[in-house]
C-alpha positions as CSV (number, residue, x, y, z in Angstrom):
1,M,-24.2,23.7,-67.3
2,N,-21.2,24.4,-65.1
3,E,-22.1,26.4,-62.1
4,T,-19.5,28.3,-60.2
5,K,-19.0,27.6,-56.5
6,Q,-20.5,31.0,-55.7
7,E,-23.7,30.2,-57.7
8,K,-24.2,27.0,-55.7
9,I,-24.2,28.7,-52.3
10,R,-27.5,30.2,-51.5
11,F,-28.3,32.0,-48.3
12,F,-31.6,33.0,-46.7
13,T,-32.2,36.7,-47.1
14,Y,-34.1,39.4,-45.3
15,K,-34.8,42.7,-47.0
16,G,-32.2,41.7,-49.7
17,L,-29.3,41.0,-47.3
18,Q,-27.9,37.6,-46.4
19,L,-28.9,36.0,-43.1
20,V,-26.6,33.2,-41.9
21,R,-27.1,31.2,-38.7
22,C,-24.6,29.4,-36.6
23,G,-26.2,28.0,-33.4
24,N,-27.7,30.9,-31.4
25,V,-25.9,33.6,-33.5
26,L,-27.1,35.1,-36.8
27,Y,-25.0,37.2,-39.1
28,Y,-27.0,39.7,-41.2
29,G,-25.5,41.6,-44.1
30,N,-22.9,41.2,-46.8
31,M,-19.3,40.5,-45.6
32,T,-18.0,42.5,-48.6
33,D,-19.7,45.7,-47.1
34,E,-18.1,47.9,-44.5
35,Y,-20.4,46.7,-41.7
36,V,-22.5,43.6,-40.8
37,T,-24.6,42.8,-37.8
38,M,-24.3,40.0,-35.4
39,I,-27.5,38.9,-33.6
40,Q,-27.1,36.8,-30.5
41,I,-30.1,34.9,-29.1
42,V,-29.6,35.2,-25.4
43,S,-32.8,33.4,-24.2
44,T,-35.8,31.6,-25.7
45,Q,-39.3,30.7,-24.5
46,K,-41.5,27.8,-25.5
47,V,-44.5,28.7,-27.7
48,G,-46.3,25.4,-28.3
49,N,-43.6,23.0,-29.4
50,L,-41.3,25.8,-30.7
51,D,-38.4,27.7,-29.0
52,V,-38.9,31.3,-29.9
53,A,-36.2,34.0,-29.4
54,D,-37.1,36.0,-26.3
55,K,-34.1,38.2,-25.5
56,V,-31.7,39.2,-28.3
57,K,-28.5,41.2,-28.5
58,V,-27.6,43.1,-31.7
59,Y,-24.1,44.2,-32.6
60,L,-23.1,46.4,-35.5
61,M,-19.6,45.3,-36.5
62,S,-16.9,46.5,-38.9
63,T,-15.7,43.9,-41.4
64,D,-12.2,45.3,-41.2
65,E,-10.1,42.2,-40.5
66,T,-7.2,44.3,-39.1
67,L,-9.4,45.3,-36.0
68,N,-9.6,43.1,-33.0
69,P,-13.1,41.8,-32.3
70,T,-13.7,44.2,-29.5
71,D,-12.8,47.3,-31.5
72,A,-14.8,46.0,-34.5
73,I,-18.1,46.5,-32.5
74,K,-19.5,49.9,-33.2
75,K,-23.0,49.7,-31.7
76,T,-24.9,47.3,-29.4
77,S,-28.5,47.0,-28.3
78,E,-30.8,44.5,-26.8
79,R,-34.3,43.7,-28.1
80,N,-37.3,41.5,-27.2
81,G,-37.7,39.1,-30.1
82,L,-36.0,38.3,-33.3
83,Y,-38.2,40.5,-35.5
84,E,-37.3,43.7,-33.4
85,A,-33.6,42.7,-33.6
86,L,-33.7,42.2,-37.4
87,D,-35.6,45.5,-37.8
88,L,-32.9,47.4,-35.9
89,A,-30.1,45.6,-37.7
90,S,-31.6,46.5,-41.0
91,A,-31.9,50.2,-40.0
92,W,-28.3,50.2,-38.8
93,L,-27.0,48.7,-42.0
94,E,-29.0,51.2,-44.1
95,R,-27.5,54.1,-42.1
96,A,-24.0,52.6,-42.3
97,E,-24.4,52.5,-46.1
98,R,-25.2,56.2,-46.1
99,D,-22.2,56.9,-43.8
100,E,-24.5,58.1,-40.9
101,I,-22.8,56.1,-38.1
């Protein structure tokens, strides 16, 4: 079977949307949509042998490539922990899809 390049690339998902990590930054959403979220892990704390996200910044960003990065940011917030950040990011993207920004 010949698989296309797109079929070979598989991303981790959360609530049906792609979640891609690059260092301490996660991108959540589909780049083909009007908005995605960027989640930046600002600090971590040790829990046993694991580093767990402690302070996290969330940005709702337009995917419009004609905007400079500063203008692309539509909303920002700070959360304690990755779960709270993903929950907020999910809500923002749902509202953006319904044009409630």
